[in-house]
TIDO-870962 format. One record per residue (C-alpha): residue in one letter; x, y, z. Coordinates in Angstrom, 3 decimals, padded with zeros to 6 digits. Example, Ala and Ser with C-alpha at 12.3 -4.5 7.8 and 13.67 -1.06 7.14 Angstrom:
BEGIN
lomar a | X 012.300 | Y -004.500 | Z 007.800
lomar s | X 013.670 | Y -001.060 | Z 007.140
! end
This chain:
BEGIN
lomar m | X 072.237 | Y 114.629 | Z 110.753
lomar n | X 075.534 | Y 114.683 | Z 110.289
lomar y | X 078.046 | Y 112.580 | Z 108.474
lomar i | X 081.623 | Y 111.744 | Z 108.216
lomar i | X 083.386 | Y 110.049 | Z 104.938
lomar g | X 086.337 | Y 107.785 | Z 105.674
lomar i | X 088.551 | Y 107.022 | Z 102.518
lomar d | X 090.796 | Y 103.977 | Z 102.859
lomar q | X 093.230 | Y 104.421 | Z 099.547
lomar s | X 094.685 | Y 101.049 | Z 099.535
lomar t | X 097.370 | Y 098.973 | Z 097.718
lomar q | X 094.160 | Y 097.381 | Z 095.386
lomar g | X 091.787 | Y 099.993 | Z 095.434
lomar t | X 089.747 | Y 103.038 | Z 097.233
lomar k | X 087.044 | Y 102.437 | Z 099.428
lomar t | X 084.925 | Y 105.495 | Z 100.551
lomar i | X 082.686 | Y 104.844 | Z 103.630
lomar v | X 079.995 | Y 107.160 | Z 104.786
lomar f | X 079.621 | Y 107.157 | Z 108.793
lomar d | X 076.580 | Y 108.644 | Z 110.518
lomar e | X 076.892 | Y 110.806 | Z 113.984
lomar t | X 076.968 | Y 107.910 | Z 116.131
lomar g | X 079.619 | Y 106.610 | Z 114.106
lomar k | X 077.639 | Y 103.708 | Z 112.687
lomar i | X 078.673 | Y 102.365 | Z 108.883
lomar i | X 075.524 | Y 103.504 | Z 106.617
lomar e | X 077.151 | Y 103.154 | Z 102.980
lomar k | X 080.310 | Y 101.626 | Z 100.958
lomar a | X 081.541 | Y 101.831 | Z 097.509
lomar y | X 084.718 | Y 100.649 | Z 096.074
lomar l | X 086.591 | Y 100.752 | Z 092.576
lomar p | X 089.859 | Y 099.238 | Z 092.334
lomar h | X 092.828 | Y 100.330 | Z 090.386
lomar k | X 095.182 | Y 098.578 | Z 087.856
lomar q | X 098.268 | Y 096.914 | Z 089.264
lomar h | X 101.390 | Y 097.873 | Z 086.714
lomar i | X 104.027 | Y 095.144 | Z 087.130
lomar n | X 106.605 | Y 095.396 | Z 084.128
lomar e | X 108.768 | Y 092.162 | Z 082.954
lomar l | X 111.770 | Y 093.601 | Z 085.925
lomar g | X 108.486 | Y 092.949 | Z 088.617
lomar y | X 108.656 | Y 096.981 | Z 089.306
lomar v | X 105.585 | Y 097.163 | Z 090.916
lomar s | X 103.642 | Y 100.826 | Z 090.228
lomar h | X 100.138 | Y 102.580 | Z 090.207
lomar d | X 098.514 | Y 105.424 | Z 087.962
lomar i | X 098.202 | Y 108.040 | Z 090.708
lomar e | X 095.979 | Y 109.988 | Z 088.448
lomar e | X 093.614 | Y 107.179 | Z 088.456
lomar i | X 093.690 | Y 106.585 | Z 092.264
lomar y | X 092.693 | Y 110.424 | Z 092.369
lomar t | X 089.672 | Y 109.973 | Z 089.896
lomar h | X 088.701 | Y 106.775 | Z 092.024
lomar v | X 088.863 | Y 108.999 | Z 095.640
lomar v | X 086.543 | Y 111.495 | Z 094.162
lomar k | X 084.025 | Y 108.898 | Z 092.225
lomar t | X 083.899 | Y 106.204 | Z 095.396
lomar v | X 082.891 | Y 109.242 | Z 097.209
lomar e | X 079.969 | Y 110.080 | Z 094.836
lomar i | X 078.941 | Y 106.734 | Z 094.728
lomar a | X 078.904 | Y 106.385 | Z 098.244
lomar v | X 076.777 | Y 109.579 | Z 098.747
lomar k | X 074.406 | Y 109.150 | Z 096.503
lomar n | X 073.822 | Y 105.196 | Z 097.289
lomar a | X 073.308 | Y 106.499 | Z 100.987
lomar a | X 070.499 | Y 109.121 | Z 099.681
lomar i | X 071.905 | Y 111.914 | Z 102.352
lomar k | X 072.437 | Y 115.587 | Z 101.738
lomar k | X 075.948 | Y 116.711 | Z 100.619
lomar e | X 075.461 | Y 119.711 | Z 102.682
lomar d | X 074.975 | Y 117.307 | Z 105.824
lomar i | X 078.529 | Y 115.992 | Z 105.482
lomar v | X 080.889 | Y 117.626 | Z 107.760
lomar a | X 084.426 | Y 116.057 | Z 107.551
lomar i | X 086.725 | Y 113.675 | Z 105.791
lomar g | X 089.050 | Y 111.494 | Z 106.888
lomar i | X 092.114 | Y 109.630 | Z 104.451
lomar s | X 094.091 | Y 106.419 | Z 105.499
lomar n | X 096.521 | Y 105.681 | Z 102.516
lomar q | X 098.902 | Y 102.911 | Z 101.563
lomar r | X 102.058 | Y 103.588 | Z 103.037
lomar e | X 105.495 | Y 103.808 | Z 101.636
lomar s | X 104.091 | Y 104.201 | Z 097.989
lomar t | X 105.692 | Y 107.144 | Z 096.405
lomar a | X 104.642 | Y 110.010 | Z 094.023
lomar i | X 105.986 | Y 112.818 | Z 092.064
lomar w | X 104.136 | Y 115.408 | Z 090.686
lomar d | X 104.143 | Y 118.982 | Z 089.207
lomar k | X 102.717 | Y 122.330 | Z 090.787
lomar s | X 099.168 | Y 121.693 | Z 088.230
lomar g | X 098.676 | Y 118.020 | Z 089.948
lomar k | X 100.262 | Y 116.208 | Z 086.896
lomar a | X 101.955 | Y 113.115 | Z 087.785
lomar l | X 105.515 | Y 113.011 | Z 086.463
lomar h | X 106.141 | Y 109.227 | Z 086.977
lomar q | X 103.955 | Y 106.497 | Z 088.167
lomar s | X 104.075 | Y 105.752 | Z 091.859
lomar v | X 106.464 | Y 103.316 | Z 092.951
lomar v | X 104.466 | Y 101.075 | Z 094.914
lomar w | X 105.689 | Y 099.926 | Z 098.735
lomar q | X 106.263 | Y 096.359 | Z 097.509
lomar c | X 108.496 | Y 097.512 | Z 094.576
lomar a | X 112.318 | Y 096.614 | Z 095.280
lomar r | X 113.751 | Y 098.540 | Z 092.202
lomar a | X 115.494 | Y 101.043 | Z 094.445
lomar s | X 117.451 | Y 098.410 | Z 096.042
lomar k | X 120.627 | Y 099.361 | Z 094.454
lomar i | X 120.493 | Y 102.793 | Z 096.081
lomar a | X 119.533 | Y 101.519 | Z 099.534
lomar e | X 122.806 | Y 099.019 | Z 099.302
lomar e | X 124.890 | Y 102.268 | Z 098.213
lomar r | X 124.094 | Y 103.445 | Z 101.445
lomar r | X 124.639 | Y 100.474 | Z 103.379
lomar e | X 127.707 | Y 102.556 | Z 105.386
lomar y | X 124.288 | Y 104.448 | Z 107.105
lomar a | X 122.591 | Y 101.826 | Z 108.031
lomar a | X 123.119 | Y 102.236 | Z 111.830
lomar l | X 122.794 | Y 106.132 | Z 111.456
lomar v | X 119.525 | Y 105.664 | Z 109.424
lomar l | X 117.881 | Y 103.181 | Z 112.058
lomar d | X 119.129 | Y 105.034 | Z 114.683
lomar k | X 117.305 | Y 108.177 | Z 113.656
lomar t | X 114.515 | Y 107.030 | Z 111.754
lomar g | X 113.410 | Y 103.426 | Z 113.694
lomar l | X 113.776 | Y 101.436 | Z 110.449
lomar p | X 116.457 | Y 099.042 | Z 108.807
lomar l | X 117.596 | Y 100.446 | Z 105.548
lomar s | X 115.761 | Y 099.100 | Z 102.876
lomar p | X 114.196 | Y 099.865 | Z 099.573
lomar y | X 111.075 | Y 099.407 | Z 100.779
lomar f | X 110.893 | Y 102.439 | Z 102.636
lomar p | X 110.461 | Y 105.959 | Z 100.320
lomar a | X 113.994 | Y 107.424 | Z 100.620
lomar s | X 115.258 | Y 105.238 | Z 098.144
lomar k | X 112.032 | Y 105.258 | Z 095.992
lomar m | X 112.382 | Y 109.327 | Z 095.720
lomar r | X 115.815 | Y 108.679 | Z 094.802
lomar w | X 115.066 | Y 106.771 | Z 092.094
lomar l | X 112.319 | Y 108.890 | Z 090.803
lomar l | X 114.440 | Y 111.555 | Z 090.966
lomar e | X 116.990 | Y 109.926 | Z 088.958
lomar h | X 114.138 | Y 108.614 | Z 085.913
lomar c | X 112.141 | Y 111.696 | Z 085.729
lomar k | X 112.595 | Y 114.436 | Z 083.472
lomar i | X 112.348 | Y 117.346 | Z 085.898
lomar e | X 111.784 | Y 121.536 | Z 084.586
lomar n | X 110.274 | Y 122.971 | Z 086.907
lomar e | X 108.817 | Y 122.835 | Z 090.641
lomar v | X 108.415 | Y 119.383 | Z 091.987
lomar f | X 106.328 | Y 117.812 | Z 094.680
lomar m | X 107.311 | Y 114.575 | Z 096.578
lomar g | X 105.421 | Y 112.265 | Z 099.175
lomar t | X 103.639 | Y 109.305 | Z 099.924
lomar m | X 099.901 | Y 109.027 | Z 098.827
lomar d | X 098.017 | Y 110.828 | Z 101.135
lomar s | X 100.325 | Y 114.078 | Z 100.317
lomar y | X 099.436 | Y 113.813 | Z 096.789
lomar l | X 095.555 | Y 113.293 | Z 097.464
lomar v | X 095.864 | Y 116.285 | Z 099.884
lomar y | X 097.676 | Y 118.297 | Z 097.510
lomar r | X 094.887 | Y 117.478 | Z 094.353
lomar l | X 091.894 | Y 117.622 | Z 096.541
lomar t | X 092.572 | Y 121.154 | Z 097.746
lomar g | X 093.393 | Y 122.551 | Z 094.615
lomar g | X 096.986 | Y 122.802 | Z 095.299
lomar e | X 096.574 | Y 125.094 | Z 098.428
lomar c | X 097.849 | Y 122.389 | Z 100.702
lomar f | X 101.207 | Y 119.955 | Z 100.625
lomar k | X 100.566 | Y 118.396 | Z 103.898
lomar t | X 101.329 | Y 115.054 | Z 105.481
lomar d | X 100.771 | Y 113.723 | Z 108.921
lomar y | X 103.586 | Y 112.248 | Z 111.287
lomar t | X 102.764 | Y 108.661 | Z 110.999
lomar n | X 103.667 | Y 109.104 | Z 107.227
lomar a | X 106.511 | Y 111.028 | Z 107.345
lomar s | X 107.729 | Y 108.153 | Z 110.027
lomar r | X 107.701 | Y 105.588 | Z 107.317
lomar t | X 109.791 | Y 108.034 | Z 104.964
lomar q | X 113.246 | Y 106.697 | Z 106.127
lomar l | X 114.043 | Y 110.597 | Z 105.917
lomar f | X 111.807 | Y 111.899 | Z 109.182
lomar n | X 114.083 | Y 112.217 | Z 112.310
lomar i | X 111.418 | Y 110.355 | Z 114.820
lomar h | X 113.194 | Y 111.908 | Z 117.842
lomar t | X 113.151 | Y 115.698 | Z 116.821
lomar l | X 110.028 | Y 115.125 | Z 115.117
lomar t | X 111.655 | Y 116.891 | Z 111.806
lomar w | X 112.810 | Y 116.191 | Z 108.023
lomar d | X 116.257 | Y 115.233 | Z 109.163
lomar e | X 118.777 | Y 117.122 | Z 107.051
lomar e | X 121.691 | Y 114.559 | Z 107.407
lomar l | X 119.117 | Y 112.106 | Z 105.718
lomar l | X 118.262 | Y 114.364 | Z 103.036
lomar k | X 121.929 | Y 114.787 | Z 102.210
lomar i | X 122.499 | Y 111.001 | Z 102.505
lomar f | X 119.818 | Y 110.280 | Z 099.758
lomar d | X 119.965 | Y 113.491 | Z 097.772
lomar i | X 116.705 | Y 114.491 | Z 098.567
lomar p | X 115.997 | Y 118.597 | Z 098.540
lomar r | X 114.087 | Y 119.633 | Z 101.460
lomar v | X 111.761 | Y 121.486 | Z 099.229
lomar v | X 110.222 | Y 119.129 | Z 097.577
lomar l | X 108.827 | Y 117.309 | Z 100.755
lomar p | X 105.545 | Y 118.174 | Z 102.346
lomar s | X 104.874 | Y 119.868 | Z 105.989
lomar v | X 104.106 | Y 117.574 | Z 108.515
lomar c | X 101.035 | Y 118.161 | Z 110.996
lomar d | X 099.577 | Y 116.075 | Z 113.535
lomar s | X 097.614 | Y 113.711 | Z 112.367
lomar d | X 093.799 | Y 115.099 | Z 113.749
lomar s | X 094.827 | Y 118.163 | Z 112.118
lomar n | X 092.958 | Y 120.494 | Z 109.472
lomar f | X 094.884 | Y 119.496 | Z 106.199
lomar g | X 092.973 | Y 121.708 | Z 104.170
lomar e | X 089.330 | Y 121.735 | Z 102.600
lomar t | X 087.776 | Y 120.372 | Z 099.609
lomar d | X 084.347 | Y 120.479 | Z 097.856
lomar l | X 085.667 | Y 117.002 | Z 095.950
lomar n | X 086.178 | Y 118.313 | Z 092.363
lomar g | X 083.043 | Y 120.378 | Z 092.497
lomar f | X 081.207 | Y 116.895 | Z 093.932
lomar l | X 079.915 | Y 118.940 | Z 097.274
lomar n | X 078.411 | Y 122.130 | Z 097.608
lomar k | X 080.786 | Y 123.626 | Z 099.682
lomar k | X 084.276 | Y 122.816 | Z 101.209
lomar i | X 084.811 | Y 120.745 | Z 104.053
lomar p | X 087.686 | Y 120.132 | Z 106.029
lomar i | X 089.905 | Y 116.932 | Z 105.584
lomar h | X 090.237 | Y 116.609 | Z 109.602
lomar c | X 092.586 | Y 113.745 | Z 109.826
lomar v | X 095.195 | Y 111.780 | Z 107.746
lomar m | X 096.916 | Y 108.856 | Z 108.818
lomar g | X 098.834 | Y 105.891 | Z 106.998
lomar d | X 096.417 | Y 102.696 | Z 106.945
lomar s | X 098.219 | Y 100.705 | Z 109.592
lomar h | X 098.201 | Y 103.698 | Z 111.939
lomar a | X 094.429 | Y 103.973 | Z 111.394
lomar a | X 093.558 | Y 100.491 | Z 111.831
lomar l | X 095.319 | Y 100.280 | Z 115.165
lomar f | X 093.431 | Y 103.498 | Z 115.834
lomar g | X 090.413 | Y 102.000 | Z 114.629
lomar q | X 090.808 | Y 098.843 | Z 116.580
lomar g | X 090.743 | Y 100.837 | Z 119.754
lomar c | X 094.596 | Y 099.872 | Z 120.634
lomar h | X 095.184 | Y 103.267 | Z 122.628
lomar k | X 097.076 | Y 101.599 | Z 125.584
lomar t | X 100.395 | Y 100.476 | Z 125.900
lomar n | X 101.404 | Y 097.012 | Z 124.640
lomar t | X 097.865 | Y 096.271 | Z 123.033
lomar v | X 098.584 | Y 094.932 | Z 119.163
lomar k | X 096.834 | Y 094.641 | Z 115.991
lomar a | X 097.342 | Y 093.044 | Z 112.952
lomar t | X 095.942 | Y 094.331 | Z 109.495
lomar y | X 095.826 | Y 091.495 | Z 106.782
lomar g | X 095.937 | Y 093.349 | Z 103.512
lomar t | X 097.910 | Y 092.540 | Z 100.131
lomar g | X 100.727 | Y 092.577 | Z 102.903
lomar s | X 100.288 | Y 092.967 | Z 106.629
lomar s | X 101.295 | Y 095.477 | Z 109.238
lomar i | X 101.526 | Y 094.184 | Z 112.638
lomar m | X 102.006 | Y 097.121 | Z 115.319
lomar m | X 102.461 | Y 097.090 | Z 118.959
lomar n | X 101.653 | Y 100.555 | Z 120.859
lomar t | X 104.071 | Y 101.595 | Z 122.889
lomar g | X 102.804 | Y 104.828 | Z 124.184
lomar a | X 104.979 | Y 107.862 | Z 124.488
lomar e | X 108.099 | Y 105.584 | Z 124.754
lomar c | X 110.048 | Y 105.167 | Z 121.513
lomar k | X 111.214 | Y 101.884 | Z 121.600
lomar k | X 114.396 | Y 100.161 | Z 119.430
lomar s | X 113.892 | Y 097.017 | Z 118.285
lomar s | X 116.745 | Y 094.478 | Z 118.487
lomar y | X 114.716 | Y 091.750 | Z 116.957
lomar g | X 114.150 | Y 093.360 | Z 113.169
lomar l | X 111.267 | Y 095.295 | Z 114.188
lomar a | X 110.756 | Y 099.023 | Z 112.651
lomar s | X 109.934 | Y 101.906 | Z 115.469
lomar s | X 107.442 | Y 104.320 | Z 114.107
lomar i | X 105.108 | Y 106.848 | Z 115.233
lomar a | X 101.317 | Y 105.668 | Z 115.770
lomar w | X 099.797 | Y 109.160 | Z 115.563
lomar s | X 100.007 | Y 112.296 | Z 116.893
lomar r | X 097.105 | Y 114.024 | Z 118.834
lomar n | X 096.715 | Y 117.431 | Z 119.852
lomar g | X 100.435 | Y 117.880 | Z 119.746
lomar k | X 101.226 | Y 114.409 | Z 121.679
lomar v | X 102.800 | Y 111.624 | Z 119.970
lomar s | X 102.723 | Y 108.091 | Z 120.494
lomar y | X 104.764 | Y 105.227 | Z 118.949
lomar v | X 104.718 | Y 101.753 | Z 117.877
lomar l | X 106.873 | Y 098.803 | Z 117.040
lomar e | X 106.036 | Y 097.293 | Z 114.084
lomar g | X 106.626 | Y 094.519 | Z 111.668
lomar n | X 105.733 | Y 094.859 | Z 108.181
lomar i | X 104.984 | Y 091.850 | Z 105.400
lomar n | X 105.436 | Y 091.955 | Z 102.182
lomar y | X 103.136 | Y 089.215 | Z 101.113
lomar t | X 100.264 | Y 087.954 | Z 102.956
lomar g | X 096.797 | Y 088.557 | Z 101.242
lomar a | X 098.740 | Y 088.902 | Z 097.764
lomar v | X 099.796 | Y 085.126 | Z 098.623
lomar i | X 095.848 | Y 084.302 | Z 097.924
lomar a | X 096.064 | Y 086.714 | Z 094.960
lomar w | X 098.976 | Y 084.433 | Z 093.460
lomar l | X 097.141 | Y 081.287 | Z 094.320
lomar q | X 094.040 | Y 082.625 | Z 092.121
lomar n | X 095.391 | Y 084.979 | Z 089.676
lomar d | X 098.823 | Y 083.356 | Z 088.744
lomar l | X 098.421 | Y 079.803 | Z 089.914
lomar g | X 095.033 | Y 079.512 | Z 088.887
lomar f | X 094.786 | Y 077.140 | Z 091.668
lomar i | X 091.077 | Y 079.009 | Z 092.702
lomar k | X 088.310 | Y 080.867 | Z 090.875
lomar d | X 087.046 | Y 082.486 | Z 094.210
lomar t | X 088.621 | Y 082.905 | Z 097.684
lomar s | X 085.478 | Y 081.072 | Z 098.955
lomar e | X 087.100 | Y 078.083 | Z 097.813
lomar i | X 089.810 | Y 077.925 | Z 099.780
lomar e | X 088.520 | Y 076.716 | Z 103.212
lomar d | X 087.203 | Y 073.329 | Z 101.085
lomar y | X 090.550 | Y 072.878 | Z 099.540
lomar i | X 092.334 | Y 072.828 | Z 103.109
lomar i | X 089.461 | Y 070.511 | Z 104.324
lomar s | X 090.351 | Y 068.384 | Z 101.975
lomar a | X 094.328 | Y 068.529 | Z 101.922
lomar n | X 096.457 | Y 065.617 | Z 103.962
lomar e | X 097.110 | Y 066.855 | Z 107.325
lomar h | X 100.186 | Y 065.161 | Z 107.434
lomar d | X 101.739 | Y 066.884 | Z 104.784
lomar t | X 104.560 | Y 068.625 | Z 105.249
lomar t | X 104.892 | Y 071.386 | Z 102.329
lomar i | X 106.009 | Y 074.811 | Z 103.170
lomar v | X 105.708 | Y 077.996 | Z 101.133
lomar v | X 107.794 | Y 080.827 | Z 101.782
lomar p | X 106.413 | Y 083.493 | Z 099.781
lomar a | X 109.308 | Y 086.009 | Z 099.749
lomar f | X 108.228 | Y 086.878 | Z 095.945
lomar t | X 110.099 | Y 090.792 | Z 096.530
lomar g | X 111.827 | Y 090.026 | Z 099.353
lomar l | X 111.587 | Y 088.753 | Z 102.559
lomar s | X 110.997 | Y 091.562 | Z 105.341
lomar a | X 110.261 | Y 091.971 | Z 109.037
lomar p | X 111.952 | Y 090.394 | Z 111.214
lomar h | X 114.495 | Y 088.727 | Z 108.633
lomar w | X 115.148 | Y 091.655 | Z 106.262
lomar i | X 116.779 | Y 089.335 | Z 103.289
lomar n | X 116.181 | Y 091.951 | Z 100.269
lomar d | X 117.211 | Y 089.642 | Z 097.635
lomar a | X 115.444 | Y 086.543 | Z 098.805
lomar k | X 113.247 | Y 084.626 | Z 096.313
lomar a | X 110.045 | Y 082.639 | Z 096.973
lomar m | X 110.194 | Y 078.958 | Z 097.414
lomar i | X 108.107 | Y 075.621 | Z 098.199
lomar c | X 110.068 | Y 072.895 | Z 100.048
lomar g | X 108.804 | Y 069.854 | Z 101.951
lomar m | X 106.719 | Y 068.511 | Z 099.509
lomar t | X 105.958 | Y 064.283 | Z 098.956
lomar r | X 104.526 | Y 062.585 | Z 095.999
lomar t | X 101.260 | Y 062.840 | Z 097.282
lomar t | X 101.569 | Y 067.055 | Z 097.677
lomar k | X 098.756 | Y 068.260 | Z 095.339
lomar k | X 096.990 | Y 071.620 | Z 094.806
lomar a | X 095.015 | Y 071.265 | Z 097.990
lomar e | X 098.238 | Y 071.235 | Z 100.208
lomar i | X 099.771 | Y 073.681 | Z 098.282
lomar i | X 096.560 | Y 075.983 | Z 098.723
lomar k | X 096.589 | Y 075.191 | Z 102.532
lomar a | X 100.503 | Y 075.735 | Z 102.922
lomar s | X 100.245 | Y 079.089 | Z 100.875
lomar v | X 097.743 | Y 079.865 | Z 103.644
lomar e | X 099.533 | Y 078.791 | Z 106.745
lomar s | X 102.581 | Y 080.968 | Z 105.329
lomar i | X 100.829 | Y 084.045 | Z 105.969
lomar a | X 100.334 | Y 083.107 | Z 109.708
lomar f | X 104.070 | Y 081.665 | Z 110.018
lomar q | X 105.199 | Y 085.609 | Z 108.915
lomar i | X 102.842 | Y 087.224 | Z 111.436
lomar q | X 104.088 | Y 085.020 | Z 114.180
lomar d | X 107.842 | Y 085.949 | Z 113.184
lomar v | X 107.051 | Y 089.288 | Z 114.238
lomar i | X 104.779 | Y 088.279 | Z 117.233
lomar s | X 108.087 | Y 086.639 | Z 118.346
lomar a | X 110.102 | Y 089.264 | Z 118.160
lomar m | X 107.751 | Y 091.980 | Z 119.764
lomar e | X 107.568 | Y 089.240 | Z 122.491
lomar k | X 111.600 | Y 089.473 | Z 122.872
lomar d | X 112.141 | Y 093.244 | Z 122.437
lomar s | X 108.888 | Y 094.023 | Z 125.196
lomar q | X 110.411 | Y 091.419 | Z 127.346
lomar g | X 106.517 | Y 089.900 | Z 127.736
lomar k | X 104.167 | Y 087.619 | Z 126.500
lomar i | X 101.552 | Y 089.382 | Z 124.134
lomar k | X 097.862 | Y 088.949 | Z 126.199
lomar e | X 095.629 | Y 089.174 | Z 122.800
lomar m | X 095.943 | Y 090.504 | Z 118.922
lomar r | X 093.102 | Y 092.235 | Z 117.220
lomar v | X 093.012 | Y 091.553 | Z 113.282
lomar d | X 091.300 | Y 093.072 | Z 110.826
lomar g | X 091.466 | Y 093.025 | Z 106.781
lomar g | X 090.084 | Y 090.916 | Z 103.806
lomar p | X 091.931 | Y 087.195 | Z 104.828
lomar t | X 090.515 | Y 087.541 | Z 108.465
lomar r | X 087.201 | Y 086.034 | Z 106.901
lomar n | X 089.045 | Y 082.914 | Z 106.293
lomar k | X 088.381 | Y 080.790 | Z 109.606
lomar y | X 091.519 | Y 077.994 | Z 108.742
lomar l | X 093.692 | Y 081.251 | Z 108.695
lomar m | X 092.345 | Y 082.719 | Z 111.951
lomar q | X 092.424 | Y 079.323 | Z 114.195
lomar f | X 095.649 | Y 078.545 | Z 112.653
lomar q | X 097.249 | Y 081.874 | Z 113.373
lomar s | X 095.726 | Y 081.561 | Z 117.051
lomar d | X 097.321 | Y 078.190 | Z 117.177
lomar i | X 100.633 | Y 079.092 | Z 115.902
lomar g | X 101.081 | Y 081.876 | Z 118.264
lomar n | X 099.664 | Y 080.450 | Z 121.435
lomar l | X 097.371 | Y 083.507 | Z 121.927
lomar p | X 093.642 | Y 084.648 | Z 121.411
lomar v | X 092.986 | Y 086.350 | Z 118.554
lomar e | X 089.728 | Y 088.670 | Z 118.124
lomar a | X 089.030 | Y 089.276 | Z 114.574
lomar s | X 086.947 | Y 092.669 | Z 113.786
lomar n | X 083.277 | Y 091.659 | Z 112.304
lomar t | X 084.409 | Y 095.175 | Z 110.342
lomar e | X 086.866 | Y 094.921 | Z 107.707
lomar e | X 086.993 | Y 098.724 | Z 107.254
lomar l | X 089.384 | Y 099.694 | Z 110.274
lomar s | X 091.698 | Y 101.929 | Z 108.212
lomar a | X 088.548 | Y 104.111 | Z 107.575
lomar i | X 087.157 | Y 103.802 | Z 111.008
lomar g | X 090.209 | Y 104.642 | Z 112.615
lomar v | X 090.773 | Y 108.259 | Z 110.315
lomar a | X 086.645 | Y 108.686 | Z 110.508
lomar y | X 086.566 | Y 108.418 | Z 114.055
lomar m | X 089.739 | Y 110.449 | Z 114.766
lomar a | X 088.365 | Y 113.300 | Z 112.630
lomar g | X 084.749 | Y 112.771 | Z 114.287
lomar i | X 086.643 | Y 112.971 | Z 117.473
lomar a | X 088.503 | Y 116.394 | Z 116.293
lomar l | X 085.520 | Y 118.019 | Z 115.769
lomar g | X 083.589 | Y 116.866 | Z 118.726
lomar l | X 080.833 | Y 114.846 | Z 116.873
lomar y | X 081.908 | Y 111.523 | Z 118.385
lomar k | X 082.868 | Y 111.266 | Z 121.883
lomar e | X 085.769 | Y 108.822 | Z 122.387
lomar n | X 084.674 | Y 106.719 | Z 125.165
lomar k | X 081.319 | Y 105.736 | Z 123.277
lomar v | X 082.249 | Y 105.328 | Z 119.495
lomar f | X 084.415 | Y 102.436 | Z 120.068
lomar h | X 081.407 | Y 100.390 | Z 121.164
lomar n | X 080.222 | Y 099.963 | Z 117.596
lomar l | X 082.731 | Y 097.261 | Z 116.789
lomar s | X 082.334 | Y 093.506 | Z 117.772
lomar y | X 084.806 | Y 090.874 | Z 117.342
lomar q | X 084.891 | Y 086.955 | Z 116.431
lomar s | X 087.020 | Y 085.223 | Z 119.187
lomar y | X 089.981 | Y 082.385 | Z 118.497
lomar m | X 091.263 | Y 080.769 | Z 121.226
lomar p | X 094.264 | Y 078.555 | Z 120.823
lomar k | X 093.523 | Y 074.957 | Z 120.409
lomar m | X 096.558 | Y 073.366 | Z 119.114
lomar s | X 099.176 | Y 071.102 | Z 121.480
lomar q | X 102.424 | Y 072.295 | Z 122.011
lomar d | X 104.345 | Y 069.634 | Z 120.332
lomar e | X 102.266 | Y 070.164 | Z 117.491
lomar r | X 103.168 | Y 074.090 | Z 117.729
lomar e | X 106.726 | Y 073.384 | Z 117.839
lomar e | X 107.406 | Y 070.893 | Z 115.217
lomar k | X 105.256 | Y 073.515 | Z 112.724
lomar m | X 107.310 | Y 076.284 | Z 113.807
lomar k | X 110.621 | Y 074.211 | Z 113.154
lomar r | X 109.560 | Y 073.311 | Z 110.247
lomar w | X 109.045 | Y 077.001 | Z 109.144
lomar e | X 112.230 | Y 077.979 | Z 110.601
lomar k | X 114.321 | Y 075.321 | Z 108.741
lomar a | X 112.681 | Y 076.898 | Z 105.262
lomar v | X 113.591 | Y 080.437 | Z 105.950
lomar n | X 116.884 | Y 079.004 | Z 106.466
lomar m | X 117.371 | Y 077.600 | Z 103.544
lomar l | X 115.904 | Y 080.640 | Z 101.865
lomar q | X 118.586 | Y 082.787 | Z 103.603
lomar t | X 121.447 | Y 080.223 | Z 102.358
lomar f | X 120.121 | Y 080.487 | Z 098.776
lomar s | X 119.663 | Y 084.048 | Z 098.709
! end
């Protein structure tokens, strides 16, 4: 029996999954890492801790699976995108990573506002501190640099560490999110590097997503080195894992934040409605593109309710609160804690609760917070339909919050479209493991995706009620724009 390891290094923690030679999950392991948030709202991670957890979760999963280590044939890695790391030749971190949510580089992005149109044209991305270019500039300005420096997204750091510094590589999906990579010429763009003052030498080489990124024995855990045979940003990996391989298929990943993607195939479409154009993946030298909308706070809204407000002790309580809430309450929560992202792109926005009455209580605020996730995603879906000039036929979804049946039904209702919720949460790990297995010839692409199953949600809400709820949401967003 041969096995593939899928590693999903996400914002909150690291999960390792062991897949057998049919593509079925046989074991999992997960370790969270600390979220470092200072008084300025800077969000950081200790990348040394993350690397340690990558190795440790593999050890735990393999031991619990009771498989022979020599039967593991490859690794696939998906990573939290846009989070930006800096390290030296030995692999030692020179600073904590700047997490994708963090807006500390806002001033750097704003100083380059005159280049916004150029940046959008070359990268498909609106000029924003959300993306690594500004974060890299910030790190270079705040680190003591004496010798050779390496910079990149988390995938390139993990590849570097896992291969003992032998390989400094990234894939097209992660490169396309840096705001330094020209998605038309498929190269690091010299003009963009100059605008952000990033030396080309500090950046990794860019490879197909199903390339061999080097070999690793996982810090001596394995008896022999095996290839890292796929690397993708987590959202791209989830798109592949969801089987959204055809043009105009759509998925949404509900994590700490959310990525909503539409596969546009070989055509790189430019959005007129606030979305980003990126690379879906590159396989065997062939690039596929996506339209994408990113949202900062979706699953993180639930964490806010639990950890900051103390409204719930466990996420299992949420649906009971929603059932008890006044169905006529008009409260709207706009969770713009670190700005409002796609398709609005208001970097300096602040979160807001509005529409409360004297009878609004904890249950109603919890309900409104959950609904805010669906409203934000629907804004992106609406933009996609405008850009593609067609109605989206269905949306496939994954991630922890999709277990919330109220949220999924509300998402279907507010968008008036079928929602297919994966019964498996680990779509990012599935995506990279399946792509690695396909590249090796272990998996057959037309068979391995049959392992996936879904819970279907169909719209039930009346058109009048849907329009009324969307109008309240739109008014709240407009209020937020006024006070930004």
